[in-house]
C-alpha positions in Angstrom: 0.0 0.0 0.1 2.8 2.3 1.1 4.7 1.5 -2.0 1.7 2.2 -4.2 1.2 5.7 -2.7 5.0 6.6 -3.1 4.9 5.4 -6.8 1.9 7.6 -7.7 3.4 10.7 -5.7 5.4 11.9 -8.7 2.5 11.8 -11.0 0.6 14.2 -8.6 3.6 16.6 -8.5 3.7 16.7 -12.2 0.1 17.4 -12.6 0.4 20.4 -10.1 3.3 21.8 -11.9 1.6 21.8 -15.2 -1.5 23.6 -13.7 0.9 26.3 -12.2 2.5 26.8 -15.7 -1.0 27.3 -17.3 -2.1 29.7 -14.6 1.2 31.9 -15.0 0.7 32.0 -18.8 -3.0 33.0 -18.5 -2.2 35.8 -16.0 0.5 37.3 -18.3 -1.9 37.4 -21.3 -4.7 39.2 -19.4 -2.2 41.9 -18.2 -1.7 43.0 -21.9 -5.3 43.7 -22.7 -6.5 47.2 -21.4 -9.7 47.1 -19.5 -12.7 48.7 -21.0 -13.9 51.9 -19.1 -16.9 51.6 -17.1 -20.0 52.7 -19.2 -21.2 54.9 -16.3 -17.9 56.7 -16.2 -17.9 59.9 -18.6 -14.6 60.8 -20.0 -13.1 63.9 -18.5 -11.8 66.6 -20.8 -9.4 69.3 -19.6 -11.3 72.5 -18.5 -11.0 75.4 -20.8 -10.7 78.7 -18.7 -10.6 82.0 -20.9 -9.5 80.0 -23.9 -6.6 78.4 -22.1 -6.4 74.8 -20.7 -6.1 74.3 -17.0 -3.8 71.5 -17.7 -0.5 71.6 -19.5 -1.4 72.4 -23.0 -0.6 69.8 -25.7 0.3 70.6 -29.4 -3.3 69.8 -30.4 -4.7 72.1 -27.6 -2.4 75.0 -28.8 -4.0 74.6 -32.4 -7.4 74.5 -30.9 -6.9 77.5 -28.9 -5.5 79.4 -32.0 -8.7 78.6 -33.7 -10.9 79.7 -30.8 -9.0 82.9 -30.1 -10.3 86.0 -32.3 -7.9 87.3 -34.8 -6.8 90.8 -34.1 -8.4 93.3 -36.5 -8.5 97.1 -36.9 -11.5 99.0 -35.6 -14.5 98.4 -38.0 -15.6 101.6 -39.7 -18.8 103.1 -38.5 -22.1 102.0 -40.3 -23.0 104.0 -43.4 -25.7 106.6 -42.4 -29.0 105.9 -44.3 -30.9 108.9 -45.4 -34.4 109.0 -43.9 -37.2 110.2 -46.1 -39.8 112.3 -44.3 -43.1 113.2 -45.9 -44.6 116.7 -45.7 -47.7 118.1 -47.2 -47.9 121.1 -49.4 -51.3 122.8 -50.3 -51.2 124.4 -53.8 -51.8 128.2 -53.9 -52.8 130.4 -56.8 -50.0 130.7 -59.2 -48.1 127.6 -58.3 -46.9 125.1 -60.7 -44.8 121.9 -60.3 -41.5 123.7 -61.3 -41.9 126.2 -58.4 -43.0 123.7 -55.7 -40.2 121.2 -56.6 -37.7 124.1 -56.6 -38.8 125.3 -53.0 -38.4 121.9 -51.6 -35.2 120.9 -53.4 -36.7 117.8 -55.2 -36.9 117.0 -59.0 -40.1 117.6 -60.9 -40.3 114.0 -61.9 -40.2 112.9 -58.3 -42.9 115.3 -57.4 -45.1 114.1 -60.1 -44.5 110.5 -59.6 -45.1 110.4 -55.8 -48.5 112.3 -56.3 -49.6 110.3 -59.3 -49.7 113.3 -61.5 -49.8 112.6 -65.2 -50.6 116.0 -66.4 -48.5 118.7 -64.5 -50.5 121.6 -66.0 -53.7 120.5 -64.2 -52.9 121.4 -60.6 -55.9 122.8 -58.6 -55.8 125.4 -56.0 -56.2 123.8 -52.6 -54.8 120.5 -54.0 -52.6 118.8 -51.3 -49.4 117.3 -52.5 -47.1 114.9 -50.6 -43.4 116.1 -50.7 -40.7 113.7 -49.8 -37.9 115.6 -47.8 -34.6 113.5 -47.3 -33.0 114.1 -44.0 -29.7 112.4 -43.2 -29.2 111.7 -39.6 -25.8 112.4 -38.2 -23.8 110.8 -35.4 -24.5 112.5 -31.9 -21.4 114.6 -31.8 -21.0 118.0 -30.4 -21.9 120.6 -33.2 -19.5 123.5 -33.9 -20.3 126.9 -32.8 -22.4 128.4 -35.6 -21.1 131.2 -37.6 -22.8 134.5 -36.9 -25.0 135.5 -39.6 -23.5 138.6 -41.4 -25.7 141.6 -41.1 -26.0 143.8 -44.3 -23.6 146.6 -44.3 -24.6 150.3 -45.2 -22.6 153.4 -46.1 -23.9 156.9 -45.7 -22.7 159.1 -48.5 -20.5 162.0 -47.6 -20.0 165.2 -49.3 -17.4 164.8 -52.1 -17.8 161.1 -52.3 -18.2 159.1 -55.5 -19.2 155.5 -56.2 -15.6 154.8 -57.3 -14.2 155.8 -53.9 -16.8 154.1 -52.1 -16.5 150.9 -54.0 -12.7 150.9 -53.4 -13.1 151.5 -49.8 -15.2 148.3 -49.4 -13.3 146.2 -51.7 -16.1 145.9 -54.3 -16.9 147.6 -57.6 -19.0 150.3 -59.1 -21.3 147.8 -61.0 -22.1 145.9 -57.9 -22.8 149.1 -56.0 -25.2 150.3 -58.8 -27.0 147.1 -59.1 -27.3 146.6 -55.3 -28.9 149.9 -54.8 -30.8 150.2 -58.1 -28.8 153.3 -59.2 -29.6 154.3 -62.8 -27.4 157.4 -62.9 -24.3 157.6 -60.8 -24.3 161.4 -61.1 -27.5 161.5 -58.9 -25.7 160.4 -55.7 -26.6 162.6 -52.9 -25.2 163.4 -49.4 -26.8 161.4 -46.9 -28.0 158.8 -49.2 -27.7 155.2 -47.5 -26.0 152.7 -49.8 -26.2 148.9 -49.4 -22.6 147.3 -49.6 -22.7 144.0 -51.4 -21.1 141.1 -49.4 -17.6 139.8 -50.3 -17.6 137.7 -53.3 -21.2 138.4 -54.4 -21.9 139.5 -57.9 -25.5 140.7 -58.5 -27.0 140.7 -61.9 -30.2 142.2 -60.5 -31.1 145.0 -58.2 -31.6 144.0 -54.5 -33.7 145.0 -51.5 -33.3 144.3 -47.8 -36.2 142.6 -46.2 -36.6 142.5 -42.5 -37.8 139.0 -41.3 -41.3 138.8 -39.8 -42.9 135.9 -38.0 -43.5 133.1 -40.3 -41.1 134.2 -43.1 -39.2 131.6 -44.9 -36.9 131.6 -47.9 -39.7 130.1 -50.0 -42.0 132.9 -49.0 -39.3 135.6 -49.7 -38.5 134.0 -53.1 -42.1 134.2 -54.1 -42.9 137.5 -52.7 -40.0 139.3 -54.5 -39.8 137.2 -57.7 -36.4 135.8 -56.5 -34.9 132.3 -55.8 -33.7 130.3 -52.9 -30.4 129.9 -54.5 -30.1 133.6 -55.2 -31.0 134.8 -51.6 -28.4 132.3 -50.1 -25.7 133.5 -52.4 -26.3 137.1 -51.4 -26.2 136.2 -47.7 -23.0 134.2 -47.2 -23.3 132.0 -43.8 -26.9 132.6 -43.4 -28.7 129.7 -41.9 -32.2 129.2 -43.6 -33.6 127.2 -40.7 -32.5 129.9 -38.1 -34.1 133.1 -39.3 -35.1 135.3 -36.5 -37.6 138.1 -36.3 -36.0 141.4 -37.1 -33.1 140.0 -39.0 -32.3 141.8 -42.2 -31.6 139.6 -45.3 -30.6 140.7 -48.7 -33.0 139.6 -51.6 -31.9 139.9 -55.3 -35.0 140.8 -57.3 -35.0 138.6 -60.3 -38.4 139.6 -61.7 -39.0 142.9 -63.6 -40.4 145.8 -61.6 -44.2 146.4 -61.8 -45.1 148.9 -64.4 -47.2 151.6 -62.8 -49.3 151.8 -65.9 -49.8 148.0 -66.2 -53.1 146.6 -65.5 -53.5 142.7 -65.0 -57.2 143.1 -65.8 -56.4 143.9 -69.5 -57.0 141.3 -72.0 -54.3 138.6 -72.4 -51.9 139.0 -75.2 -52.2 136.0 -77.5 -51.2 137.6 -80.9 -47.6 138.8 -80.2 -46.2 141.8 -82.1 -43.1 141.4 -84.3 -39.9 141.6 -82.1 -37.3 144.3 -82.8 -34.4 143.1 -84.7 -32.0 143.0 -81.7 -34.4 140.9 -79.7 -34.6 138.4 -82.8 -30.7 138.1 -82.4 -31.1 137.4 -78.8 -33.7 134.7 -79.3 -31.5 133.0 -81.7 -28.5 133.1 -79.2 -30.8 131.6 -76.5 -31.6 128.7 -78.9 -27.8 128.2 -79.7 -26.5 128.4 -76.2 -29.3 126.0 -74.9 -28.3 123.5 -77.6 -24.6 124.0 -76.6 -25.5 122.9 -73.0 -27.4 119.9 -74.2 -24.7 118.7 -76.5 -22.1 119.2 -73.6 -24.2 117.0 -71.4 -24.7 114.3 -74.2 -28.2 115.4 -75.3 -29.3 115.9 -78.9 -30.0 119.5 -80.0 -33.4 121.0 -80.0 -35.2 121.9 -83.2 -36.4 125.6 -83.5 -40.2 125.6 -83.6 -42.1 128.7 -84.9 -45.3 127.6 -83.2 -43.7 127.3 -79.9 -41.8 130.6 -80.5 -45.1 132.3 -81.0 -46.4 130.9 -77.6 -43.2 132.0 -76.0 -43.2 135.6 -77.4 -46.9 136.1 -76.6 -46.3 135.2 -72.9 -43.2 137.4 -72.7 -45.0 140.4 -74.1 -48.0 139.7 -71.9 -46.0 139.6 -68.8 -44.1 143.0 -69.4 -47.3 144.8 -70.6 -49.5 143.6 -67.7 -46.8 143.9 -65.0 -46.5 140.2 -63.7 -43.9 137.5 -63.8 -45.2 134.0 -63.6 -45.9 130.9 -65.4 -49.8 131.5 -65.0 -51.6 134.5 -66.2 -53.6 136.6 -63.8 -56.8 135.0 -65.1 -55.3 131.6 -64.4 -54.1 130.4 -67.9 -51.1 128.1 -67.6 -48.8 126.7 -70.3 -51.2 123.9 -71.4 -54.0 126.5 -71.8 -51.7 128.7 -73.9 -51.0 125.8 -76.2 -54.8 125.3 -76.5 -55.3 129.1 -77.2 -52.8 128.8 -80.1 -54.0 125.5 -81.4 -50.7 123.8 -80.9 -50.6 120.2 -80.1 -47.7 118.5 -78.2 -47.1 115.7 -75.9 -44.5 116.6 -73.1 -44.4 120.4 -72.7 -42.2 122.6 -70.3 -41.4 126.3 -69.8 -38.7 128.4 -68.3 -38.8 132.0 -67.7 -35.9 134.3 -66.7 -35.2 137.9 -66.3 -31.9 140.1 -65.8 -30.5 143.4 -66.4 -27.2 142.6 -67.8 -26.0 144.4 -70.8 -27.4 143.2 -74.2 -24.1 141.5 -75.2 -24.2 139.4 -71.9 -27.9 139.0 -71.0 -28.4 135.7 -72.9 -25.2 134.1 -71.2 -26.4 135.4 -67.9 -29.8 133.9 -68.4 -28.4 130.5 -69.4 -26.0 130.4 -66.6 -28.9 131.1 -64.1 -31.2 128.5 -65.6 -28.5 125.7 -65.6 -27.8 126.5 -61.9 -31.4 126.2 -60.8 -32.4 122.5 -60.5 -36.0 122.5 -62.1 -34.9 124.9 -64.9 -32.0 122.8 -65.7 -34.2 119.8 -65.9 -36.2 121.4 -68.7 -33.0 122.5 -70.5 -31.7 118.9 -70.5 -35.0 117.0 -70.6 -34.6 113.8 -72.6 -38.3 113.9 -74.0 -38.0 117.3 -75.4 -37.0 117.8 -79.1 -38.4 121.3 -80.0 -37.9 124.8 -78.6 -39.3 128.3 -79.1 -37.9 131.4 -77.5 -39.5 134.8 -76.9 -37.7 137.9 -75.7 -39.2 141.2 -74.5 -37.5 144.3 -73.3 -39.4 146.7 -71.0 -38.4 149.0 -69.4 -35.2 149.5 -71.4 -32.4 147.2 -70.3 -34.8 144.9 -68.6 -34.8 141.6 -70.5 -37.4 139.0 -70.0 -36.9 135.5 -71.6 -39.5 132.8 -72.2 -38.4 129.3 -73.3 -41.0 126.9 -74.4 -40.1 123.1 -74.8 -42.0 120.3 -76.3 -41.9 116.8 -77.7 -43.4 116.9 -81.2 
């Protein structure tokens, strides 16, 4: 029995050794396989504080941070200010036409007609309410500079022995400007104690002027209508004047661009529809006006206008009617407008327009002065360069002597 047990002992030791070897090999193999993370344990990322990792940054983190951090740039420019349109209302008064209304508000005639749905500009009615778009550009809230004081008109009291030449030299102006500013027809009639208006620096008058004392409710549009002037002329004669800051009692220089009322004129006289043949010198002025108008059109890439005898008759009749009956307007005292004058003459046309101008320049300069004024006035310039017009007629009247009244009639025919 004892011998049998000893003989089997080596077998038992051998089996145990084999089992130990298997256990060792198995344990080594399991050590090389990383354990899977527990599904309930979220993977922790390094905390980003202010774009920087709280841990030591790696190369990947540095690249990420470069993408997250904003690229330095210059200060962006301020946004463009968008003009804000404001609609105001205008009630048509007697004698007003689209040209005058558009000029008063600084808009184009086409814009005025389009926004109000007007197809025939000659059919405005007294009391009709028009919508006027006024564009106001808002400005950033920055401290405004101290406004320039409005210059007051300067006067000179004539002393014994003084001449216009000496006075003009003393005030750095010229005799022509002095005579025009004070409506002096004869320099020899200068008298002691006479008060002379001194033209502002750089202002050249082509018409007599008056000084108006501002009253409550006065506007530049009202002054222009009252004296037959224009807003542009008033501004030019008053350098630095702020139109929106007029004050009661302030004195403003107003160039008079309409002829003086003839004391013997009577607006109730019959309208002149059959004009008299103009003097030969006025015929020359009429042709000069056509030539200079076409020169302006060609300089602006527009075709020349064709001289039209029927339009010339309408223009001449209106020029003579204005000087004979003492008014200066597109509408006659009895309310006949341009379309009505076409009907009176039996003339047919599609698009029509009219410019009137007055000046007291010498005969050899009066046409160029008229054209310059018309081209510097937005609504009149629009007629001069209108793409629809292809015909023109011009009428010129002179009364009193040296006062030239021009009427230009345009049409598409």
